[in-house]
N, C-alpha and C positions, 0 to 999 in steps of 0.2 A: 639194674642197680645192685651194687655189691656192698654188703655191710661188713664192718670190722668188729670182731670180738677181741677185747683186750684181756690177755691172760692175767689172772690175779691170784695172789697168795695172801695169807693173813699177816704177812710182813710188809705188804704194800699199802700205800694210801688208797682211799676210796676214790678211784678215778671218776666214778659216776657223780660224786659230789662236786667235782671241779668241771666235769665235762658232761652235762646233762644230755641224755639221749644216747650215750654210748652203750655198746653191748659188752658184757663181761663173761669170760670163760673161767670156770673154776674146776679144779680137779680134786677128788678126795685125797689124792696123794700129796697135795700141796697145802692142805690145811690140817688143823688138829682134829682128832677123832671126835671132838665134841662141838666143833664149829658148825654154825648154821647161818643162813642169810639174815635171820632175825637180829644178828649182832650188828648189821650195817645200820648206819644212820640214814643212808640214802639208798634207795632201791634203784638198780639200773632199769633202763627201759626194756632191755631184753637180756636173757640169761641162758647160758649153755653150761651143762655139767658134763665133764669128761668122765670116763670110766675109772681112770687111775690104774688100770691093769698093767700099764707099762712100767710102773714103779718098781725099781729093783728091791725095795723093801717088802714088796708083796702086800701093799695096803689093802688090796682086794684080791681074793684068791678064787672067787667063784661068781657066777651070775647073781646068786642070792645075796652075797655080801656086798657086791657092787651096787645093786639096786637099793639095798638097805641103807648104805652110806649116802647115796644120792637123795633118798627120801628124807633122811635125817638133815642133810644140808639144806633142804627146801623148807624146813620149819620156819614159818614166818613169811613165806613168799606170798604176795597178794594173789588172790584167786582170779583177779581180772587181768593179770599179766601172764604172758606165755613163757614157759621154760622148755628148752630142748634138752633131752637126756641122751647121751651117747651110750650105745649098748656095750656090754662087756666084751672088749676086744683086745687082742694081743698083736702089736705091730710086727711087721717083718723086719729083719735086720739085714744089713749089707752082706753080700756074699753067702747068703743062706743056701745050702745044698737043695737041689731040686726036689728031692723026696720030702725034706723037711718043709720046704715051701708049700708043697701041695697039702701036706698034713696040717700046717698052720692055717691055710685058707679054709680047709674043711672044718677045722676046730672053730674058727671065727663064725662060720655059717651056722654051726650047731648052737653056739652060744647066742647068736642073734635070735634064733628060734625060741630058745628057752627064755630069753629076755623079754621078747614081745608077748609071749604067753603069760608071763608074770607081771606085765606092766599094768599099773593101776589105771582104772577108767576115770580119768579126770580131764575135763575139757581143756584146761590150760596147760597140760603136759603133753609133749610130743616125743615119741621115741625116734631116735636117729640111728639108722643102720650104717656101719662103717664098712666100706669096700677096701680090702687090702689086696692089691694085685701088682705084679711087676710086668705083666704082659696084657695086651688088649683082649685076648680070648678069655683069660681068667676073669678079667674085669667085667666083661659082658655077661659071662655065665653067673658070676656072683651077684651082679645087680639084678638080673632076672629072677634069681632064686629068692633074694631078699625082698623084692617087690611082691612076689607071690605069697610071702608070709604076711603081708599087710602093711609093710613099711611104706610111708609116703615121703619120708625125708631121708636124705642120704649124705654121707660124708665120705671123702676119700682120704685114706691114711697112708702111713709109711712113706710119705713123700719127702720128708726131711733128708733121709739117707739118699734117696734118688736125686734130689735137687743138688746135693753136694757132689755127687759123683757123675751125674749125667743130666744136664739141662734138656738135652734132646729127648731122653726118655720121659722126663716130666711133661714136656709138651705133647708127646705122643699119647700119654695116658689121659691128659686133659682133653685132647682132641677126640679120643675114644668116648669120653663122657659126653661131649657135644654131639657126636654121631648117634649115641644112644638116646639123646634128648632127655637126659636125666634132669629133672626139675628139683629146685630147692637144694642144690648141691653145696655142701660146705667142705672147704679144704682145711684139713687139720694141720696145725703146727708148722706154719710157714716161718722160716728164719728171717726173711726180709720181704717186705711187700713188693719190692721191685721184681721178684720172681714171678709175680702174677700180673704185673702192669699191662702186659700185652695179651693176657689170657682172660681178662675179666669179661670181655664181651661174650655173651652166650649163656652158658649154663651155670656159671659160678655165682651163687647167691650170697655167699659169705665165706670168710676165713678167719682164723685166729692166729695170734702171734704173741710172743713174749719179748720181741725185739726191743720194745720200749724200755723194759726192765733190764734186760741183759746189757744193753748198751749203757744205760744209766749206771749200773754197777761198775762197768769198765771205765767210767769217766767220760763216756761218749755222749755228745749232745746232738740231737737230730734237728734239722731244719727242713722245711718244705718250700716248694716253689722257688728253685728246684730242690728236690729231696737230696739230702746229703748227710754225712756223718762228720762230726767235728770234735775237737778238744779245745776248750777255752783256757788260755794261758797254761799250757801243760807244764806240770812239774817234772823233775828229773826222772822219776819212776815212770810217768806217763810217756815221756819222750822215748825211753827205752821200749816201752810197750807198744809204741807206734809201729815198730817193726812187725808186730804181730797183727796189726790192724791196718792193712794196706790202704783201705779206702777212707781213712780218717785224715782230716786236714786240721792243722793247728790254726787257731784264731787268737789274735791279741786281745780281743774283747768280745763280749756277746753281741750278736746281731740284733737289730730292732725286731721285736717280737710282741705279739698281742696275746700270748697264752696267759692263763690265770696267774702263773708264777712271775714271768717277766714283767707283766703289766703292774705288778706290785713292787718287785725288787729284782731287777735283771741280774744283779751280782750274786743272787742266792744260788745260782747254778754251779758256782765254784767258790772256793774260799777255804779258810782253816777248819770250818765245821764240816768235815767230809760226810759224816753221817746225815746231817741235815741237807747238804748239797745233793747227795745221792737221791734222797726222797724227792727233792724239788725237780731233779733231772727226770725222774720217772714220770711225773705229771707233765712236765714240759714235752718230753718225748712222745707221750701218749697223745697230746694235743696235735703234734705235727704229723703223727701217723694218721690220725683221723682226718686231718686237713689234706693229706696226700691222697687218701682214698676218695674223699669227697671231690677232689679235682678230677679223678678218673670218671666219676659218675656225672660230672658236669660237662665233660668234654664231648664233642659231637661224635656220633656213631659213624 
């Protein structure tokens, strides 16, 4: 079974209030420096905190500052609910020189060791080691070293750049994870769930995405069964923008939908109040992302 974590910022609606049981991913780089989960009206069933080390603003510049930010964000988190915390890691970038690639992999390994050594002993908190690799040999060596440190949960990162440039390489790395029999594997930052539709069987336990939000901001509405991207009654600006969104289809009216938004007012996905419509689209899109992943889990193996 594969679980979905919806990426969230403090500019988004509380998805868990509309979609009980969903998982939420939050990054220190995407909330204010004083924000904590105690501000939520509704607690998600499961929570994952990213490291935020990828932020160009340098929200976290060390293992210590990363862990301190994550612990602050957890103020108010119920002791009977589990939270997974991503170790302080720095993603790889496309076209990185080989020497820099090897140095970045080593740096991530060192940071993972410092992170788990400083990790608090709380039964409901689980440290997650991130594997950054662009070849199967480095992936295997990193995994074995991280496992020897005591990590029991793992994530694979830097796949956004790989998936945009080489779907084949993405498949090869995920196959290497299956060959290693990595358990509880999380895939970080997937731009579209369809990238994983054929990969969920096996070792992938969960993944996170911000596609529900990014699409909503761009005026795009998601529907499932079958999964697709649409624009409802596109205005002139959106019609021009359609050229940049190859896989969007124009709809003259909303489709029948049982999401919490459409079941109340289907026309709230579009209209003159663009700010309000954007917020409604975020919730609507999150509903259909969850529905899509649930359909994978329900399909026969």
